N, C-alpha and C positions, 0 to 999 in steps of 0.2 A: 156221856163220855164215850159213846160208840159201842159199848159192850151190850150184849142182849140182856133183857130183863130176866131176872130169876123167877121161876114159877112160885106162886103163893101156895106152899104146901099146907100151912095151917088151914087156909080157906078150903082147900080141896078135901082135906081130911075131916073137916067139920061135918060134912054130910054123912060120914061113916060112923060117927060116935054113937048114934042111937040104934045101930044095927048090932045084932048078936053074932056069935061065931058062925052059926049055921047059915045066916043070911050072907055073911061075908064070904064063906066058902062057896055058896051058890053063885055069887057074882063073880068070884075068881075062877070057878070051873066052867061057867057058861059064857061063851064068847059074845053072844048077842047082848046079854045083860051087862057084860063088862063094857061093850061099846056104847050101850045106851047110858050107862053110868058116866062115862067120859063125856059124852055129848051133853049131858045135863049139868055139867060143872059150869059155874058162872064164868070162869076164865075162858072156856071153850066157846060159850055163847057170845062173849064179848069179841073174841077173835073172829067168829063167823059173821057177826054184825059189821065189824070193821072191814072184813073181806068183801062183804056185799057192797059197802059204801065205796071202797076203792074200785071195785069192778064197775060200778055204775058211773063213777067219775071218769075212769079211763074210757069207757064206752062213749060218754058224752064228748070227751075231748077228741076222740078218734073221729066221731061223726062231724064235729066242727072242722077238724083238719081236712076231712074229705070234701066238705062243702066249700072250704076256702081254696082248694087246689086249683080250680079254674082261674080264680082271681090272682093267685100267686103266680101261676103260669103266664097270665097276661101281663102282669107287672114286670115279671122277669124278662119277657120279650121286649117291653118298652125300654127297660133299662139297658138291654143289649143294643137296641137300636140307637139310643142316645149315646152310648159309649162309642159306637162306630162313627156317629156323626162328630163327636168330640175329637176322636182320633184323626178323622179327615180334616177337620178345621185346624188342628194342631200342625198337621203336615203342611196345610196351606199357609198358615202363618209363618212357619219356618222357611218355606220357599220364598214368600214375599220379603221376609227379613233378609234372607241371603241376597235377593235381587237388589234390595235397597242398599245393603252394605257394599255390594259390588259397584253400584252406580254412584254412591256418595263418595267412594274413594277416588273416582275419576273426575269429579266435578270440583273445580276451584271457585273461589269467590268471584273472579272476573267473569267466568262463564255464566255464573248465576245472575250476575248483574245484566249481562247481555240478554239472557232469556227473559228476565223481568221487564226489561225495556221493550223487547219485542212483543211480549204479552200485553203490556200497557198500550202500545201503539195499536195492537189489534183491537182492543176494546174501544179505543178512541174512534177508530174507523167504523166499527160496528154501530156505535152510538150515532155518528154522523149519517150513516146509511139509514138508520132507523128514522131519523128526523126527515130525511129527504123522501123516503117512502111514504111517511105519514102526510107530508105536505102535498105530494103529488097525487095521492089517492084520495078519492072522495068518500070511500067507505072506511069504517073503522071507528071504534069508540075512543073518545078522548081519555076517559078514565083508564082504559086498558093500556093506551099508549103511555100515559104518565106513569103508570105502575111499572111497565117494562123499562121505560127510559130511566126511571129513578133507580131501579136495580142495576142497570148497566152503568150509570154514572157512579153509583156507590162502589161497584167493583173497580172502576177506573181510578177513583180516588184512593182506594186501599192499595192498589198496585203502585200508584205514584208515591204514596207514603213509604212503602217498602223500598222503592228505588232510592229515594232520598236517604233513608236510613242505611242502606247498603253502601251508597257512595260515601257517607260520613264515616262508616266503619273502615272502608278501604283507605280513605284519606288518612285516618288516624294510624292505621297499620303501616302505611308507607312512610309517614312522618316519623313514627317511632323507629322504623328500620333505618332511615337515613340520618337520624340524630346521633352524633358521636357521643360516646360515653365520657363522663367527666373524669379528667385525670387527677391523680392525687397531687398535693403540693410537694415541692422539692424537699428533700431531707437536708437539714442544716449540717454543714461540714465545718471543721475547725479551720480558722484562718491563720496566717503566719503570726499575727499579733496575739494569738491566744484566744480571741473571741470566736464567735460563730458567724458565718456568712448568712445573714438573715435576708429575707426579701425586701427589707426596708433599711434605709441608711442608719448607721449607729448614732448619729447626732442629728438634731433637728435643723433643717435648713432655714433660710430667711423667709419671712412672711411674704406672700405675693404682693408686689407693688412697693416693697420697702427695700432700701439698700441693705446689703449684707453687713453684719456687725463685724468689728475687728476680731480676728481670731475665731470666727465662726467655723465650725467644722473641725476645730482642733480638739484633741483629747486633753482634758485637764487631769493633772496628776492627783491621786487621792490625798486628801489632807486629814491628819489625825484630829480627833476630837480633843478639846482641852480638858484637863482634869476637872476644873471647876470654872464657872463663869467668872468674868473679871470682877464682879461685885462680891465674890466670896460664896461660900456654900449656902449662905442664908437667903439669897434672893438675887434678883437681876442686877446688872451693872449700875453703880451709882445710887443704890438705894440700900438703906439700912433699916432694920426693924427696931422699933422703940421697945426697949425692955421694960418700960414702966407698965404697971398693971392698968387695966381699963377701969375707969371710974364711971 
């Protein structure tokens, strides 16, 4: 609990129980005997032993720290050097990013397409020049020429693919910009007859290729439904149910 340990008085007094009064007075009045009596106590001997162990441990730890000091100093210098390099690289990355941001803001897709086409044309000319030089010269290895020519044609094909993709994206962008937006359908308004002016005629017109029916296009007045069918409430017109039971 952090509090110092209380001294063991019974153990300390145990060595005084076999002494008589004269011996006790002699120890009490003689300073050297009193000091020797204190040093002979088990608690004091244990404290002296623990003290020696702590001093030996501290001495060993101090010697180890002294031996490690050159190594620690060397590692500290390496760490400082790496920190300085990391700081310089961070500043370089920040400068490059600022340069890229400033250039990317001034470059539009059309200019990029022009640069890609120029680079592709340059690679094509370099590959043709490489073939002419190989055919006109007598020296040179065929394997080396094929390896260099293959790399050059690979670069040309990659740039050609990028050009086609850029043209496709630009065409889609221009098509989307020129395409008009779809307008909403007109809102129906009330007509003088009480109906709504719809985008289609109120009545069906004649079928294509057939003459118009008499009265086609005229509005029919609403007819009320009859109370019951002409045959009565029991069934359709002209039919009566047989009331005889089924046999």
